[in-house]
FIMI-952653 format. One record per residue (C-alpha): residue number from 1; residue in three letters; x, y, z. Coordinates in Angstrom, 2 decimals, always signed. Layout:
BEGIN
seq:NUM; type:Ala; xx:X; yy:Y; zz:Z;
...
! end
This chain:
BEGIN
seq:1; type:Met; xx:-7.73; yy:+18.99; zz:+38.12;
seq:2; type:Val; xx:-4.82; yy:+17.58; zz:+36.27;
seq:3; type:Lys; xx:-3.19; yy:+14.95; zz:+38.43;
seq:4; type:Pro; xx:+0.41; yy:+14.75; zz:+39.87;
seq:5; type:Tyr; xx:+1.36; yy:+11.28; zz:+37.71;
seq:6; type:Glu; xx:-0.11; yy:+12.94; zz:+34.99;
seq:7; type:Gln; xx:+1.85; yy:+16.14; zz:+34.90;
seq:8; type:Arg; xx:+5.16; yy:+13.90; zz:+35.18;
seq:9; type:Phe; xx:+3.86; yy:+11.61; zz:+32.79;
seq:10; type:Pro; xx:+5.85; yy:+13.24; zz:+29.85;
seq:11; type:Trp; xx:+8.86; yy:+13.98; zz:+31.73;
seq:12; type:Asn; xx:+9.17; yy:+10.65; zz:+32.92;
seq:13; type:Leu; xx:+8.54; yy:+8.42; zz:+29.91;
seq:14; type:Asp; xx:+11.39; yy:+6.95; zz:+27.80;
seq:15; type:Trp; xx:+10.82; yy:+7.73; zz:+24.14;
seq:16; type:Asn; xx:+12.76; yy:+4.94; zz:+23.00;
seq:17; type:Leu; xx:+10.41; yy:+2.69; zz:+24.31;
seq:18; type:Leu; xx:+7.57; yy:+3.81; zz:+22.15;
seq:19; type:Arg; xx:+9.68; yy:+3.09; zz:+19.47;
seq:20; type:Thr; xx:+10.56; yy:-0.20; zz:+20.27;
seq:21; type:Phe; xx:+6.82; yy:-0.71; zz:+21.23;
seq:22; type:Met; xx:+5.47; yy:+0.43; zz:+17.65;
seq:23; type:Val; xx:+8.60; yy:-2.23; zz:+15.88;
seq:24; type:Val; xx:+7.04; yy:-5.10; zz:+18.08;
seq:25; type:Val; xx:+3.68; yy:-4.58; zz:+16.88;
seq:26; type:Glu; xx:+4.21; yy:-3.97; zz:+13.51;
seq:27; type:Gln; xx:+6.98; yy:-7.42; zz:+13.10;
seq:28; type:Gln; xx:+3.86; yy:-8.70; zz:+15.08;
seq:29; type:Gly; xx:+6.35; yy:-10.41; zz:+17.72;
seq:30; type:Ile; xx:+8.95; yy:-9.94; zz:+20.32;
seq:31; type:Ser; xx:+11.70; yy:-11.98; zz:+18.82;
seq:32; type:Arg; xx:+11.05; yy:-10.77; zz:+15.02;
seq:33; type:Ala; xx:+11.31; yy:-7.22; zz:+16.48;
seq:34; type:Ala; xx:+14.55; yy:-7.98; zz:+18.25;
seq:35; type:Tyr; xx:+16.10; yy:-9.33; zz:+14.75;
seq:36; type:Phe; xx:+14.91; yy:-6.40; zz:+12.84;
seq:37; type:Leu; xx:+16.13; yy:-3.91; zz:+15.65;
seq:38; type:Gly; xx:+19.56; yy:-6.11; zz:+15.81;
seq:39; type:Leu; xx:+18.63; yy:-6.41; zz:+19.70;
seq:40; type:Lys; xx:+18.34; yy:-9.70; zz:+22.06;
seq:41; type:Gln; xx:+15.05; yy:-10.95; zz:+22.82;
seq:42; type:Pro; xx:+15.16; yy:-10.27; zz:+26.50;
seq:43; type:Thr; xx:+16.30; yy:-6.60; zz:+25.65;
seq:44; type:Ile; xx:+13.06; yy:-6.11; zz:+24.11;
seq:45; type:Ser; xx:+10.70; yy:-7.80; zz:+26.45;
seq:46; type:Ala; xx:+12.11; yy:-5.76; zz:+29.18;
seq:47; type:Ala; xx:+11.54; yy:-2.61; zz:+27.22;
seq:48; type:Leu; xx:+8.06; yy:-3.39; zz:+26.93;
seq:49; type:Lys; xx:+7.67; yy:-4.28; zz:+30.51;
seq:50; type:Arg; xx:+8.86; yy:-1.00; zz:+31.51;
seq:51; type:Leu; xx:+6.80; yy:+0.47; zz:+28.78;
seq:52; type:Glu; xx:+3.55; yy:-1.21; zz:+30.61;
seq:53; type:Asp; xx:+4.84; yy:-0.19; zz:+33.84;
seq:54; type:Thr; xx:+4.98; yy:+3.52; zz:+32.80;
seq:55; type:Thr; xx:+1.53; yy:+3.46; zz:+31.31;
seq:56; type:Gly; xx:-0.33; yy:+1.07; zz:+33.99;
seq:57; type:His; xx:-1.82; yy:-0.93; zz:+31.15;
seq:58; type:Glu; xx:-1.06; yy:-4.21; zz:+29.68;
seq:59; type:Leu; xx:-0.17; yy:-3.45; zz:+25.92;
seq:60; type:Ile; xx:+0.55; yy:-6.93; zz:+24.16;
seq:61; type:Val; xx:-1.11; yy:-10.58; zz:+25.82;
seq:62; type:Arg; xx:+2.14; yy:-12.97; zz:+25.39;
seq:63; type:Lys; xx:+1.28; yy:-16.30; zz:+25.16;
seq:64; type:Pro; xx:+2.89; yy:-19.55; zz:+23.68;
seq:65; type:Asn; xx:+1.98; yy:-19.59; zz:+19.77;
seq:66; type:Glu; xx:-0.10; yy:-15.97; zz:+20.56;
seq:67; type:Phe; xx:+0.80; yy:-12.40; zz:+19.65;
seq:68; type:Lys; xx:-2.36; yy:-9.88; zz:+20.38;
seq:69; type:Val; xx:-2.38; yy:-6.43; zz:+20.96;
seq:70; type:Thr; xx:-4.89; yy:-5.41; zz:+23.54;
seq:71; type:Arg; xx:-7.09; yy:-2.55; zz:+23.31;
seq:72; type:Ala; xx:-4.85; yy:-0.20; zz:+25.17;
seq:73; type:Gly; xx:-2.04; yy:-1.15; zz:+22.60;
seq:74; type:Ser; xx:-3.70; yy:-0.46; zz:+19.50;
seq:75; type:Leu; xx:-4.57; yy:+3.09; zz:+21.20;
seq:76; type:Leu; xx:-0.61; yy:+3.54; zz:+22.15;
seq:77; type:Tyr; xx:+0.38; yy:+2.34; zz:+18.84;
seq:78; type:Gln; xx:-1.47; yy:+4.54; zz:+16.77;
seq:79; type:Glu; xx:-0.33; yy:+7.51; zz:+18.96;
seq:80; type:Cys; xx:+3.28; yy:+6.24; zz:+18.34;
seq:81; type:Ala; xx:+2.73; yy:+5.88; zz:+14.83;
seq:82; type:Gln; xx:+1.67; yy:+9.92; zz:+14.58;
seq:83; type:Ile; xx:+4.60; yy:+10.65; zz:+17.16;
seq:84; type:Phe; xx:+6.89; yy:+8.97; zz:+14.42;
seq:85; type:Gly; xx:+5.31; yy:+10.52; zz:+11.37;
seq:86; type:Ser; xx:+5.68; yy:+13.83; zz:+12.85;
seq:87; type:Val; xx:+9.51; yy:+13.32; zz:+13.52;
seq:88; type:Ser; xx:+10.51; yy:+12.02; zz:+10.40;
seq:89; type:Gln; xx:+9.49; yy:+15.23; zz:+8.86;
seq:90; type:Leu; xx:+11.41; yy:+17.31; zz:+10.87;
seq:91; type:Pro; xx:+14.81; yy:+17.42; zz:+8.38;
seq:92; type:Ser; xx:+12.46; yy:+18.39; zz:+5.32;
seq:93; type:Leu; xx:+10.76; yy:+20.74; zz:+7.48;
seq:94; type:Leu; xx:+13.99; yy:+22.63; zz:+9.00;
seq:95; type:Gln; xx:+15.82; yy:+22.78; zz:+5.35;
seq:96; type:Ser; xx:+12.39; yy:+24.70; zz:+4.09;
seq:97; type:Gly; xx:+13.23; yy:+28.56; zz:+2.90;
seq:98; type:Ala; xx:+16.66; yy:+27.38; zz:+1.49;
seq:99; type:Glu; xx:+16.82; yy:+29.15; zz:-1.95;
seq:100; type:Glu; xx:+17.33; yy:+25.54; zz:-3.66;
seq:101; type:Leu; xx:+14.74; yy:+23.01; zz:-2.86;
seq:102; type:Arg; xx:+15.78; yy:+20.43; zz:-0.51;
seq:103; type:Gly; xx:+13.67; yy:+17.64; zz:+1.15;
seq:104; type:His; xx:+12.64; yy:+14.26; zz:+1.14;
seq:105; type:Ile; xx:+9.62; yy:+12.46; zz:-0.48;
seq:106; type:Ser; xx:+8.28; yy:+9.54; zz:+1.23;
seq:107; type:Ile; xx:+5.38; yy:+7.65; zz:-1.16;
seq:108; type:Ala; xx:+3.71; yy:+4.53; zz:+0.18;
seq:109; type:Thr; xx:+2.55; yy:+3.08; zz:-2.95;
seq:110; type:Thr; xx:+0.54; yy:-0.48; zz:-4.19;
seq:111; type:Ser; xx:+2.70; yy:-2.69; zz:-6.49;
seq:112; type:His; xx:+1.07; yy:-2.58; zz:-9.90;
seq:113; type:Val; xx:+1.32; yy:+1.55; zz:-10.47;
seq:114; type:Ile; xx:+2.00; yy:+1.74; zz:-13.92;
seq:115; type:Ser; xx:+0.96; yy:+4.94; zz:-15.07;
seq:116; type:Glu; xx:+3.20; yy:+7.08; zz:-17.87;
seq:117; type:His; xx:+1.38; yy:+9.91; zz:-16.34;
seq:118; type:Tyr; xx:+2.84; yy:+9.53; zz:-13.02;
seq:119; type:Asp; xx:+6.33; yy:+8.69; zz:-14.44;
seq:120; type:Ala; xx:+6.31; yy:+12.21; zz:-16.23;
seq:121; type:Val; xx:+5.71; yy:+14.00; zz:-13.11;
seq:122; type:Leu; xx:+8.35; yy:+11.98; zz:-11.26;
seq:123; type:His; xx:+10.70; yy:+12.69; zz:-13.94;
seq:124; type:Asp; xx:+10.12; yy:+16.53; zz:-14.32;
seq:125; type:Phe; xx:+10.11; yy:+17.00; zz:-10.78;
seq:126; type:Ala; xx:+13.26; yy:+15.05; zz:-10.40;
seq:127; type:Val; xx:+14.88; yy:+17.23; zz:-12.87;
seq:128; type:Ala; xx:+13.80; yy:+20.37; zz:-11.68;
seq:129; type:His; xx:+14.97; yy:+20.07; zz:-8.19;
seq:130; type:Pro; xx:+17.97; yy:+17.57; zz:-8.00;
seq:131; type:Lys; xx:+18.45; yy:+18.10; zz:-4.25;
seq:132; type:Val; xx:+15.25; yy:+16.67; zz:-3.11;
seq:133; type:Thr; xx:+15.29; yy:+12.72; zz:-1.98;
seq:134; type:Phe; xx:+12.94; yy:+10.21; zz:-2.74;
seq:135; type:Ser; xx:+12.00; yy:+6.58; zz:-0.72;
seq:136; type:Ile; xx:+9.04; yy:+4.53; zz:-2.03;
seq:137; type:Ala; xx:+7.61; yy:+1.60; zz:+0.13;
seq:138; type:Val; xx:+5.75; yy:-0.93; zz:-1.56;
seq:139; type:Ala; xx:+2.47; yy:-2.16; zz:+0.50;
seq:140; type:Glu; xx:-1.04; yy:-3.44; zz:+0.06;
seq:141; type:Ser; xx:-3.60; yy:-0.72; zz:-0.31;
seq:142; type:Glu; xx:-4.68; yy:-0.95; zz:+3.19;
seq:143; type:Glu; xx:-1.35; yy:-0.19; zz:+4.63;
seq:144; type:Val; xx:-0.69; yy:+2.29; zz:+2.28;
seq:145; type:Val; xx:-3.94; yy:+4.42; zz:+3.53;
seq:146; type:Ser; xx:-2.81; yy:+3.66; zz:+7.25;
seq:147; type:Arg; xx:+0.60; yy:+5.23; zz:+6.31;
seq:148; type:Val; xx:-0.67; yy:+8.37; zz:+5.22;
seq:149; type:Gln; xx:-3.26; yy:+8.75; zz:+8.16;
seq:150; type:Gln; xx:-0.34; yy:+8.14; zz:+10.47;
seq:151; type:Asn; xx:+1.44; yy:+10.50; zz:+9.11;
seq:152; type:Arg; xx:+3.91; yy:+7.91; zz:+8.18;
seq:153; type:Ala; xx:+4.07; yy:+8.87; zz:+4.23;
seq:154; type:Ser; xx:+4.25; yy:+12.33; zz:+2.24;
seq:155; type:Leu; xx:+1.59; yy:+10.84; zz:+0.02;
seq:156; type:Gly; xx:-0.10; yy:+7.19; zz:-1.04;
seq:157; type:Ile; xx:-1.32; yy:+5.77; zz:-4.49;
seq:158; type:Cys; xx:-3.75; yy:+3.04; zz:-3.82;
seq:159; type:Leu; xx:-6.92; yy:+1.46; zz:-4.58;
seq:160; type:Leu; xx:-9.81; yy:+2.43; zz:-2.49;
seq:161; type:His; xx:-13.37; yy:+0.49; zz:-1.84;
seq:162; type:Lys; xx:-14.23; yy:+3.90; zz:-0.20;
seq:163; type:Ile; xx:-12.19; yy:+7.38; zz:+0.79;
seq:164; type:Pro; xx:-11.30; yy:+7.12; zz:+4.14;
seq:165; type:Ala; xx:-12.61; yy:+9.95; zz:+6.47;
seq:166; type:Asn; xx:-10.73; yy:+12.79; zz:+6.63;
seq:167; type:Met; xx:-8.46; yy:+12.11; zz:+3.51;
seq:168; type:Arg; xx:-8.19; yy:+13.82; zz:+0.59;
seq:169; type:Ala; xx:-7.68; yy:+11.57; zz:-2.85;
seq:170; type:Ser; xx:-8.02; yy:+12.20; zz:-6.20;
seq:171; type:Val; xx:-7.93; yy:+9.79; zz:-9.22;
seq:172; type:Leu; xx:-4.45; yy:+9.33; zz:-10.17;
seq:173; type:Tyr; xx:-5.33; yy:+7.08; zz:-13.10;
seq:174; type:Arg; xx:-8.00; yy:+4.31; zz:-14.00;
seq:175; type:Glu; xx:-7.29; yy:+0.79; zz:-15.78;
seq:176; type:Tyr; xx:-9.18; yy:-2.03; zz:-16.82;
seq:177; type:Phe; xx:-8.98; yy:-5.47; zz:-15.90;
seq:178; type:Gly; xx:-9.26; yy:-8.69; zz:-17.79;
seq:179; type:Leu; xx:-8.40; yy:-12.10; zz:-17.58;
seq:180; type:Phe; xx:-5.13; yy:-14.19; zz:-18.81;
seq:181; type:Cys; xx:-3.82; yy:-17.23; zz:-18.88;
seq:182; type:Gly; xx:+0.28; yy:-18.08; zz:-19.18;
seq:183; type:Ala; xx:+1.77; yy:-20.17; zz:-22.07;
seq:184; type:Arg; xx:+1.85; yy:-23.12; zz:-19.96;
seq:185; type:His; xx:-1.87; yy:-23.61; zz:-19.51;
seq:186; type:Pro; xx:-3.52; yy:-25.98; zz:-21.74;
seq:187; type:Leu; xx:-6.23; yy:-22.77; zz:-23.30;
seq:188; type:Phe; xx:-3.40; yy:-20.98; zz:-24.68;
seq:189; type:Gly; xx:-2.88; yy:-22.38; zz:-27.75;
seq:190; type:Gln; xx:-6.49; yy:-22.78; zz:-29.14;
seq:191; type:Glu; xx:-7.21; yy:-20.60; zz:-32.08;
seq:192; type:Arg; xx:-10.79; yy:-19.81; zz:-30.35;
seq:193; type:Ile; xx:-11.81; yy:-19.67; zz:-26.83;
seq:194; type:Glu; xx:-15.45; yy:-19.56; zz:-25.86;
seq:195; type:Leu; xx:-15.85; yy:-17.82; zz:-22.53;
seq:196; type:Ser; xx:-18.31; yy:-21.22; zz:-21.50;
seq:197; type:Glu; xx:-14.71; yy:-22.82; zz:-22.02;
seq:198; type:Ile; xx:-12.99; yy:-21.31; zz:-18.98;
seq:199; type:Glu; xx:-15.92; yy:-22.25; zz:-16.26;
seq:200; type:Gly; xx:-14.94; yy:-24.24; zz:-13.63;
seq:201; type:Glu; xx:-11.01; yy:-23.59; zz:-14.43;
seq:202; type:Thr; xx:-8.52; yy:-23.07; zz:-11.13;
seq:203; type:Ser; xx:-7.45; yy:-19.59; zz:-10.84;
seq:204; type:Val; xx:-5.05; yy:-16.83; zz:-8.93;
seq:205; type:Ser; xx:-6.61; yy:-14.20; zz:-7.02;
seq:206; type:Phe; xx:-5.06; yy:-10.33; zz:-5.69;
seq:207; type:Gln; xx:-5.74; yy:-10.80; zz:-1.75;
seq:208; type:Thr; xx:-8.18; yy:-7.76; zz:-2.10;
seq:209; type:Glu; xx:-10.35; yy:-9.32; zz:-4.56;
seq:210; type:Thr; xx:-13.56; yy:-9.20; zz:-1.89;
seq:211; type:Glu; xx:-16.85; yy:-7.73; zz:-1.06;
seq:212; type:Glu; xx:-15.09; yy:-5.34; zz:+0.91;
seq:213; type:Gly; xx:-12.06; yy:-4.64; zz:-1.02;
seq:214; type:Pro; xx:-11.19; yy:-1.98; zz:-3.54;
seq:215; type:Leu; xx:-10.77; yy:-4.76; zz:-6.62;
seq:216; type:Phe; xx:-13.99; yy:-6.18; zz:-5.71;
seq:217; type:Pro; xx:-15.35; yy:-5.84; zz:-9.58;
seq:218; type:Val; xx:-12.52; yy:-8.14; zz:-10.16;
seq:219; type:Ala; xx:-14.10; yy:-10.78; zz:-8.12;
seq:220; type:Gln; xx:-17.42; yy:-9.93; zz:-10.04;
seq:221; type:Leu; xx:-15.49; yy:-10.68; zz:-13.46;
seq:222; type:Arg; xx:-14.35; yy:-13.90; zz:-12.10;
seq:223; type:Ala; xx:-17.83; yy:-15.17; zz:-10.85;
seq:224; type:Arg; xx:-19.07; yy:-13.94; zz:-14.29;
seq:225; type:Ala; xx:-16.55; yy:-16.24; zz:-15.87;
seq:226; type:Lys; xx:-17.49; yy:-18.96; zz:-13.62;
seq:227; type:Leu; xx:-14.05; yy:-19.91; zz:-12.56;
seq:228; type:Ala; xx:-13.63; yy:-22.41; zz:-9.89;
seq:229; type:Pro; xx:-14.74; yy:-21.42; zz:-6.37;
seq:230; type:Gly; xx:-11.80; yy:-20.15; zz:-4.32;
seq:231; type:Trp; xx:-8.23; yy:-19.89; zz:-5.21;
seq:232; type:Arg; xx:-5.36; yy:-21.77; zz:-6.07;
seq:233; type:Gly; xx:-2.75; yy:-19.26; zz:-5.77;
seq:234; type:Val; xx:-3.11; yy:-15.45; zz:-3.83;
seq:235; type:Ser; xx:-0.71; yy:-12.39; zz:-3.77;
seq:236; type:Ser; xx:-1.21; yy:-8.86; zz:-3.05;
seq:237; type:Asn; xx:+1.86; yy:-8.15; zz:-5.42;
seq:238; type:Leu; xx:+1.19; yy:-7.76; zz:-9.00;
seq:239; type:His; xx:+4.15; yy:-9.15; zz:-10.09;
seq:240; type:Glu; xx:+3.91; yy:-12.27; zz:-7.93;
seq:241; type:Leu; xx:+0.44; yy:-12.57; zz:-9.43;
seq:242; type:Arg; xx:+1.56; yy:-12.34; zz:-12.94;
seq:243; type:Arg; xx:+4.42; yy:-14.88; zz:-12.33;
seq:244; type:Met; xx:+1.54; yy:-17.31; zz:-10.88;
seq:245; type:Ile; xx:-0.42; yy:-16.82; zz:-14.39;
seq:246; type:Val; xx:+2.69; yy:-17.35; zz:-16.65;
seq:247; type:Ala; xx:+4.20; yy:-20.24; zz:-14.97;
seq:248; type:Gly; xx:+0.22; yy:-21.96; zz:-15.13;
seq:249; type:Val; xx:-0.83; yy:-22.06; zz:-11.71;
seq:250; type:Gly; xx:-4.24; yy:-20.59; zz:-12.87;
seq:251; type:Ile; xx:-5.98; yy:-18.00; zz:-14.89;
seq:252; type:Gly; xx:-5.81; yy:-14.80; zz:-13.55;
seq:253; type:Ala; xx:-6.61; yy:-10.56; zz:-13.71;
seq:254; type:Leu; xx:-4.69; yy:-8.13; zz:-14.60;
seq:255; type:Pro; xx:-4.61; yy:-4.44; zz:-15.83;
seq:256; type:Leu; xx:-4.76; yy:-4.73; zz:-19.18;
seq:257; type:His; xx:-2.06; yy:-1.95; zz:-19.89;
seq:258; type:Val; xx:+0.17; yy:-3.91; zz:-17.68;
seq:259; type:Ala; xx:-0.20; yy:-7.53; zz:-19.52;
seq:260; type:Lys; xx:-0.09; yy:-6.00; zz:-22.96;
seq:261; type:Arg; xx:+3.85; yy:-6.19; zz:-23.40;
seq:262; type:Asp; xx:+3.35; yy:-9.93; zz:-22.14;
seq:263; type:Val; xx:+0.64; yy:-10.27; zz:-24.31;
seq:264; type:Glu; xx:+3.00; yy:-9.44; zz:-27.46;
seq:265; type:Ser; xx:+5.96; yy:-11.43; zz:-26.35;
seq:266; type:Gly; xx:+3.60; yy:-14.92; zz:-26.00;
seq:267; type:Arg; xx:+4.14; yy:-15.04; zz:-22.14;
seq:268; type:Leu; xx:+0.01; yy:-14.27; zz:-21.46;
seq:269; type:Arg; xx:-3.07; yy:-14.38; zz:-23.54;
seq:270; type:Gln; xx:-6.02; yy:-12.67; zz:-22.52;
seq:271; type:Leu; xx:-9.36; yy:-14.77; zz:-22.19;
seq:272; type:Pro; xx:-12.90; yy:-13.62; zz:-22.51;
seq:273; type:Pro; xx:-14.92; yy:-11.94; zz:-21.23;
seq:274; type:Tyr; xx:-13.75; yy:-9.30; zz:-23.68;
seq:275; type:Thr; xx:-16.33; yy:-6.71; zz:-23.08;
seq:276; type:Glu; xx:-17.86; yy:-4.39; zz:-20.15;
seq:277; type:Leu; xx:-14.66; yy:-5.18; zz:-18.27;
seq:278; type:Pro; xx:-14.21; yy:-3.75; zz:-14.59;
seq:279; type:Leu; xx:-12.74; yy:+0.05; zz:-14.61;
seq:280; type:Val; xx:-10.72; yy:+0.32; zz:-11.45;
seq:281; type:Asn; xx:-9.58; yy:+3.70; zz:-10.07;
seq:282; type:Ile; xx:-6.03; yy:+4.49; zz:-8.75;
seq:283; type:Tyr; xx:-5.75; yy:+6.80; zz:-6.58;
seq:284; type:Leu; xx:-3.60; yy:+9.61; zz:-5.08;
seq:285; type:Leu; xx:-3.96; yy:+10.03; zz:-1.17;
seq:286; type:Thr; xx:-2.83; yy:+12.59; zz:+0.85;
seq:287; type:Asn; xx:-3.68; yy:+13.69; zz:+4.69;
seq:288; type:Pro; xx:-4.95; yy:+16.90; zz:+4.98;
seq:289; type:Gln; xx:-3.66; yy:+17.33; zz:+8.46;
seq:290; type:Arg; xx:+0.10; yy:+16.82; zz:+7.52;
seq:291; type:Lys; xx:+2.35; yy:+19.56; zz:+7.55;
seq:292; type:Gln; xx:+4.01; yy:+19.49; zz:+4.47;
seq:293; type:Ser; xx:+7.91; yy:+20.70; zz:+3.66;
seq:294; type:Asp; xx:+8.33; yy:+22.95; zz:+0.59;
seq:295; type:Ala; xx:+9.44; yy:+19.67; zz:-1.23;
seq:296; type:Glu; xx:+6.00; yy:+18.06; zz:-0.52;
seq:297; type:Ala; xx:+4.13; yy:+20.46; zz:-1.01;
seq:298; type:Ala; xx:+5.54; yy:+21.21; zz:-4.44;
seq:299; type:Phe; xx:+5.65; yy:+17.62; zz:-5.69;
seq:300; type:Leu; xx:+1.91; yy:+17.01; zz:-4.94;
seq:301; type:Ala; xx:+1.11; yy:+20.86; zz:-6.51;
seq:302; type:Leu; xx:+2.84; yy:+19.21; zz:-9.63;
seq:303; type:Cys; xx:+0.66; yy:+15.76; zz:-9.37;
seq:304; type:Gln; xx:-2.61; yy:+17.69; zz:-8.82;
seq:305; type:Ala; xx:-1.66; yy:+20.02; zz:-12.09;
seq:306; type:Ala; xx:-1.18; yy:+17.03; zz:-14.20;
seq:307; type:Ile; xx:-4.37; yy:+15.35; zz:-12.62;
seq:308; type:Thr; xx:-6.33; yy:+18.42; zz:-13.35;
seq:309; type:Gly; xx:-4.83; yy:+19.21; zz:-16.63;
seq:310; type:Thr; xx:-5.09; yy:+15.87; zz:-18.09;
seq:311; type:Asp; xx:-8.71; yy:+15.05; zz:-18.95;
seq:312; type:Leu; xx:-9.58; yy:+11.64; zz:-17.27;
seq:313; type:Ala; xx:-10.44; yy:+9.79; zz:-20.79;
seq:314; type:Glu; xx:-6.80; yy:+10.54; zz:-21.37;
seq:315; type:Arg; xx:-5.88; yy:+8.83; zz:-18.25;
seq:316; type:Thr; xx:-7.60; yy:+5.74; zz:-18.72;
seq:317; type:Tyr; xx:-5.76; yy:+3.01; zz:-19.81;
seq:318; type:Glu; xx:-7.48; yy:+0.47; zz:-21.98;
! end
């Protein structure tokens, strides 16, 4: 039997509290959430207290220099994100059925999506449907997966260690990674560089170059070159990692086709090894449970047509 308070709960709940709570979790703090929302810190604290009173659970442990989401808070956050994702779809869904395709497409992507095939799809769709708008959020692959799972993005483009459960993933393109140094590095000007000469050199790294990360093959390349243990610099953003390599902070790995222009202009130099380089897949990720707008369905159909209509070898950038 449904208890009376359970019947009243959805009617008594202030939905604005859920939005505030979601921002607190994502900003990892009440003061940061207040700044993000343009509100005063006591207002955020009071909203959080009201939500905890309404749910009957402690959601966030609030102590000096400590921020921790409780188990109940984590469960509620997942539901809040789903609600937010569903509500954010409403404008596009309500535009379905118009004679001219309208709507909005939200894309969550990693920072190093450099693909002429994907750019061509984006161009063709934008030209064919000028009333459709786009928003593109750049994040780490883990965050991209989370946004797609939570229904907060139309699609994601990212690296994957394994395909998440209940998600649909297609290889958008593949890229080879190699090691590079910048023009300020002592090895840059040498006529010939042997693999043994980079042993023990300091390096910079992507955050996902871990055993459970999607760029673990790149970590194996670093181990093969016997670079110094650990790293001197780390980033989840390809452009910032490139900056550190160019600046001479350390040796680092980049996709070959992305670094090509810098190599040709004299900013970067590829280092050994030159063969048996790691090949990494970049995936197009979607949520089968998402109720797609007409614009989203049309864009994803065009993406899939480009993927199935182009041999994987052509979408492998060397």
